[in-house]
C-alpha positions in Angstrom: 9.2 28.8 1.1 7.0 31.9 -0.8 8.0 35.2 0.1 5.1 36.4 2.5 6.8 34.8 5.2 10.7 36.1 4.8 8.5 39.0 4.6 7.2 37.9 8.6 10.4 36.8 9.1 12.4 39.5 8.9 10.2 41.7 10.6 10.1 38.8 13.3 13.7 39.3 13.1 14.2 42.8 14.4 11.3 42.7 16.2 13.1 40.1 18.8 16.5 41.8 18.1 15.9 45.1 19.4 13.7 43.5 22.6 16.1 41.1 23.5 19.4 40.9 21.9 19.2 37.6 21.0 19.5 36.8 17.4 16.2 35.4 15.4 18.4 32.6 14.0 19.0 31.2 17.2 15.5 31.7 18.8 14.0 30.1 15.8 16.6 26.6 16.4 15.3 26.6 20.3 11.7 27.3 19.0 11.9 23.9 16.8 12.8 21.4 19.8 10.2 19.2 20.8 7.1 20.6 18.6 3.8 18.4 18.8 3.0 16.9 15.4 1.0 14.2 16.1 -0.5 13.2 19.8 -2.0 10.6 20.9 -6.1 10.7 21.5 -6.5 14.4 18.9 -7.9 14.3 16.0 -9.7 10.7 15.4 -6.7 8.7 16.1 -6.0 7.1 19.7 -2.7 6.5 19.0 0.3 7.6 15.9 3.2 5.6 14.8 5.8 5.3 12.5 6.8 8.7 11.1 8.0 9.8 7.9 9.2 13.2 6.6 10.2 15.2 3.4 11.2 18.0 2.7 10.1 19.8 -0.5 12.6 22.3 -2.6 10.2 25.7 -1.7 11.3 24.6 1.9 7.8 22.8 3.3 7.9 20.0 5.5 6.0 17.1 5.3 5.4 14.4 7.8 3.4 11.3 7.6 2.5 8.7 10.3 -0.2 5.7 10.8 -3.0 7.3 12.4 -4.4 4.2 14.3 -7.8 5.1 15.4 -8.4 2.3 18.3 -5.5 2.0 19.9 -1.3 1.4 19.4 -1.5 -1.9 17.9 0.2 -2.5 14.8 -2.8 -3.9 13.6 -6.6 -2.6 12.8 -8.0 0.7 11.5 -4.8 1.8 10.2 -5.1 5.2 8.2 -1.9 7.2 6.6 -1.9 10.6 7.9 -0.3 13.9 7.0 0.1 17.4 8.0 2.9 19.9 6.5 4.9 22.7 7.7 5.6 25.8 5.7 7.8 27.9 8.5 11.0 25.2 9.3 8.8 23.2 11.4 7.9 25.4 13.8 4.1 24.8 13.5 1.6 22.6 11.6 -0.9 22.3 9.9 -4.3 20.2 10.5 -4.7 16.6 10.0 -5.2 15.2 6.2 -5.9 11.2 6.3 -3.7 10.7 3.0 -5.1 6.4 2.5 -7.6 4.9 4.1 -8.3 1.0 4.0 -11.2 0.8 5.7 -11.4 -1.0 9.2 -7.9 -2.8 7.7 -4.1 -1.4 7.5 -2.5 1.2 5.8 0.8 2.0 7.2 4.9 2.1 6.5 4.8 5.4 4.8 7.9 6.0 2.5 7.6 9.6 1.0 10.0 10.7 -1.4 10.3 13.4 -4.1 10.5 12.8 -8.1 12.4 15.6 -9.4 13.6 14.2 -12.5 9.8 13.3 -14.6 10.0 15.6 -17.6 6.0 15.2 -17.4 6.7 16.9 -13.7 9.2 19.8 -14.2 7.8 20.8 -11.2 8.0 17.5 -9.0 6.1 15.0 -8.4 6.0 13.1 -4.7 5.4 9.6 -4.7 4.1 8.3 -1.5 4.6 4.1 -1.2 2.8 2.6 1.7 1.0 -1.1 2.5 -1.8 -2.5 3.3 -2.9 -6.2 5.0 -5.6 -8.2 6.1 -4.2 -9.8 8.7 -1.6 -9.7 12.2 2.0 -9.9 11.3 1.9 -13.0 13.2 0.0 -14.3 11.1 0.5 -13.5 8.0 4.0 -15.0 9.1 2.2 -18.4 9.0 0.6 -18.1 5.8 -3.0 -16.3 6.9 -2.7 -13.3 5.5 -1.4 -10.9 2.7 0.5 -7.5 2.9 0.3 -5.4 -0.3 2.6 -2.5 -2.0 0.7 0.5 -3.3 1.8 4.5 -4.2 -0.4 7.3 -4.6 1.0 10.4 -5.7 0.9 14.3 -6.0 1.6 17.2 -8.1 0.6 19.9 -5.8 3.1 19.6 -2.7 0.6 17.3 -0.4 -3.0 19.3 -1.1 -4.4 16.7 -2.8 -3.4 12.9 -4.1 -3.9 10.6 -7.2 -6.2 7.2 -6.6 -3.7 4.5 -5.5 -1.7 2.2 -7.5 -1.7 -1.2 -6.6 2.2 -2.4 -7.3 2.0 -5.6 -5.5 2.7 -8.1 -8.1 6.0 -6.0 -8.9 7.8 -6.0 -5.9 6.3 -8.4 -3.5 6.5 -12.7 -4.0 3.8 -14.3 -2.3 1.9 -17.3 -3.2 -1.0 -16.1 -2.9 -0.5 -14.3 -6.2 1.9 -17.1 -7.2 -2.3 -18.7 -9.1 -1.3 -16.3 -11.8 1.0 -17.9 -14.5 2.5 -14.7 -14.7 3.9 -14.3 -11.1 5.4 -17.7 -10.9 7.0 -17.3 -7.6 8.6 -19.9 -5.6 10.2 -17.7 -2.6 7.0 -17.8 -0.6 7.1 -14.3 0.4 4.4 -13.5 3.7 5.4 -11.0 5.5 5.8 -7.1 4.2 6.7 -3.6 4.9 8.6 -0.4 3.3 10.9 1.0 5.2 10.1 2.7 7.5 10.7 6.5 7.0 11.7 8.2 3.5 12.1 6.5 -0.2 14.6 8.1 -1.7 15.8 9.1 -5.3 19.9 9.0 -6.7 20.8 12.8 -8.0 23.7 11.6 -10.4 25.8 8.9 -11.8 24.4 6.5 -13.9 21.5 5.7 -12.0 20.2 9.4 -11.6 16.5 9.3 -11.3 16.0 5.9 -10.4 13.4 5.8 -6.9 14.9 3.4 -4.7 12.2 1.8 -2.0 14.2 -0.2 0.9 11.8 -2.7 2.3 11.8 -6.6 4.5 10.0 -9.6 4.4 9.4 -12.8 5.9 10.0 -16.0 3.5 8.1 -19.1 4.5 7.5 -20.5 7.1 8.0 -18.8 11.1 12.0 -19.5 11.8 13.3 -18.8 15.5 14.7 -15.5 16.3 12.7 -14.0 13.5 15.5 -15.4 10.5 12.8 -15.8 8.3 13.1 -12.3 7.6 15.5 -10.7 5.0 15.6 -7.0 3.9 15.6 -5.9 0.4 14.5 -3.0 -2.2 12.2 -2.5 -5.0 13.4 0.7 -7.4 11.6 2.4 -10.6 13.8 3.9 -13.8 10.1 4.7 -15.1 8.9 7.1 -12.9 6.4 4.1 -11.3 5.1 2.4 -14.9 7.7 -0.4 -13.5 9.6 -1.9 -10.7 11.7 -4.5 -10.2 13.6 -6.2 -7.0 16.7 -6.2 -5.6 18.5 -9.5 -4.4 18.4 -10.1 -0.7 21.2 -8.6 2.2 23.0 -11.3 3.8 21.3 -11.3 7.4 19.0 -13.7 8.5 16.5 -11.4 10.5 17.4 -8.2 8.7 14.4 -6.1 7.9 13.5 -2.5 8.8 15.6 -0.5 7.1 16.6 2.8 4.7 18.7 3.8 2.3 20.9 6.9 0.9 22.5 7.6 -2.2 26.6 8.0 -1.2 29.8 9.3 -3.6 30.6 7.6 -6.6 26.9 6.7 -7.4 26.5 3.8 -4.9 24.1 2.8 -2.2 24.3 2.4 1.4 21.6 0.6 3.6 21.3 0.6 6.9 18.6 -2.3 8.5 17.5 -3.6 12.0 18.8 -6.8 13.6 15.6 -8.9 14.2 17.4 -11.3 15.5 18.6 -9.3 18.6 21.8 -11.5 18.9 24.4 -8.3 18.1 22.3 -5.2 19.7 24.0 -3.1 16.6 22.5 -1.5 12.8 23.7 -3.8 10.0 25.1 -2.0 6.6 25.6 -3.2 2.9 26.8 -1.0 -0.2 25.8 -1.6 -3.5 27.6 -0.2 -6.8 24.8 -1.0 -9.1 22.2 0.9 -8.0 21.1 -1.3 -5.1 20.5 -4.7 -7.4 23.6 -6.4 -5.6 25.0 -6.2 -2.2 28.6 -6.2 -1.2 30.7 -5.2 1.7 27.7 -6.2 4.9 29.2 -6.3 8.2 27.6 -4.8 11.5 28.9 -1.1 12.2 29.2 -2.1 15.8 29.8 1.8 16.5 25.7 2.5 15.8 24.0 0.4 19.0 20.5 -0.5 18.1 18.3 -1.8 21.2 16.7 -3.7 17.8 14.4 -0.9 16.8 14.4 1.7 13.3 16.8 3.9 12.4 17.0 6.5 10.0 20.0 7.4 7.0 19.9 10.6 4.7 22.9 12.0 2.7 23.3 15.6 3.8 26.3 17.2 1.9 29.8 16.7 0.6 33.2 16.7 1.6 36.7 16.8 -0.3 34.4 14.7 -3.0 32.9 11.9 0.1 29.0 11.9 1.0 28.2 13.5 3.9 25.9 10.9 6.2 23.5 11.6 8.8 22.2 8.9 10.8 19.5 8.5 13.4 18.1 6.2 16.2 17.4 5.2 19.7 21.3 4.8 20.4 21.1 2.2 23.5 21.5 -1.4 23.3 19.2 -2.8 25.5 16.0 0.3 25.5 14.1 2.8 22.9 15.5 5.5 24.4 19.1 8.1 23.6 18.1 9.3 20.5 20.8 10.5 19.2 21.9 12.0 15.6 25.6 11.1 14.0 27.4 12.2 11.3 29.9 11.0 9.1 31.8 13.2 6.8 32.9 9.6 5.1 29.9 7.9 3.5 29.0 6.3 6.4 32.5 4.4 7.2 32.8 6.3 10.7 31.0 8.8 12.7 32.7 12.1 14.1 29.7 14.1 15.4 27.5 12.6 17.6 24.3 14.9 19.3 22.0 13.4 21.9 18.0 14.8 20.7 16.5 13.1 23.5 17.2 10.8 26.4 15.1 10.5 30.0 17.0 7.0 30.7 13.1 5.1 30.7 11.8 2.4 28.6 10.0 3.5 25.2 11.4 7.1 25.7 12.2 7.7 21.9 11.7 4.9 19.4 11.3 5.9 15.6 12.6 8.8 14.2 12.8 10.2 10.2 14.9 13.1 9.3 15.5 15.7 6.6 17.9 18.0 5.7 16.7 21.7 6.6 19.7 24.0 6.0 23.2 23.4 5.2 24.2 22.1 8.4 20.9 21.8 9.9 18.9 18.4 10.2 14.9 18.3 11.0 14.5 14.5 13.3 10.8 13.3 13.0 10.3 11.2 16.2 8.4 9.1 18.7 8.4 10.1 22.1 7.6 9.7 26.2 6.1 6.0 25.2 4.3 6.6 21.7 2.3 9.1 23.3 3.4 11.8 20.8 5.3 12.1 17.3 7.6 15.0 17.6 10.0 17.4 15.5 13.3 19.0 16.3 15.4 20.6 14.4 19.0 20.2 15.3 22.8 22.2 14.3 25.4 19.5 13.7 
């Protein structure tokens, strides 16, 4: 955060205490409840969906979403848009378009800050995303292609590089197998990053590895979406080359997110598209997200078949403190809840309801970032996808 902001904050704090007797910190948290960031029908897009957020070391917040030009549909003229906040989420900048695929789809933003590249000592932001030339249902039938790209920024998101296409390294569609170098036999079809932020290992053997949770369908469509599988892809050389993990075992596993937990392990938390168990599914990895073990449903995390977000926010007695956020309801997208685990996600000792109305689609997709030692920022879809809002939640 810049010095001028702290000076303004100090003056405001003193004035508020004199006038109201209420400490600024208490009012600050209240002021960051349900702040509109992307509002449908405004700034050139009829709908905004699929939020993603990261916090930079100086406190700047970068919020991303899909800006859907013509309506709420998942396919069409869709851009990746971004806003920034330099005051902890109280106010947000005007809208910036980061990726535009013309009349086609650019979506599933997955941002992450690379902190370990010696060529960029101040850090470099990666934004991974997907493009598509047909509806998901048609791509599952082999009638279309989803591609994988990234852009980078070295100035806090003010400007972005040209897009880099990494489809041949991170995807295995038969459309590319005509090239002998990509002789894929798995016939991956539909494909998507996360949705939500990507991650970078901060400690241990895999320190510096950038990891992007992803999912794909394979072969012809199957009942109850059993053709879907969750996986991940990663780079150990700051985006020069990428490798793909093994698939998670769950048929129908798709939208997922990864976080680093203690002893250099990775936890994946995913959506069960089958819907036969209305709970989140988790998998662990001890080799940097290449293979999986201890795969199981976490029935303490109810889910209505929706996206969820996970983030490591600290340590307690040598174990990772993990935050998880989703629509914690088994039947409808409502009851957005932040949970905290102090034992690497094995159990959840704190639960905070962020937004609940009892109505369908009250709160759906979300992403989270760390604001302070015990404060999490939540960017989420609210009130029937009419807007994406930001709240600061103290746990």
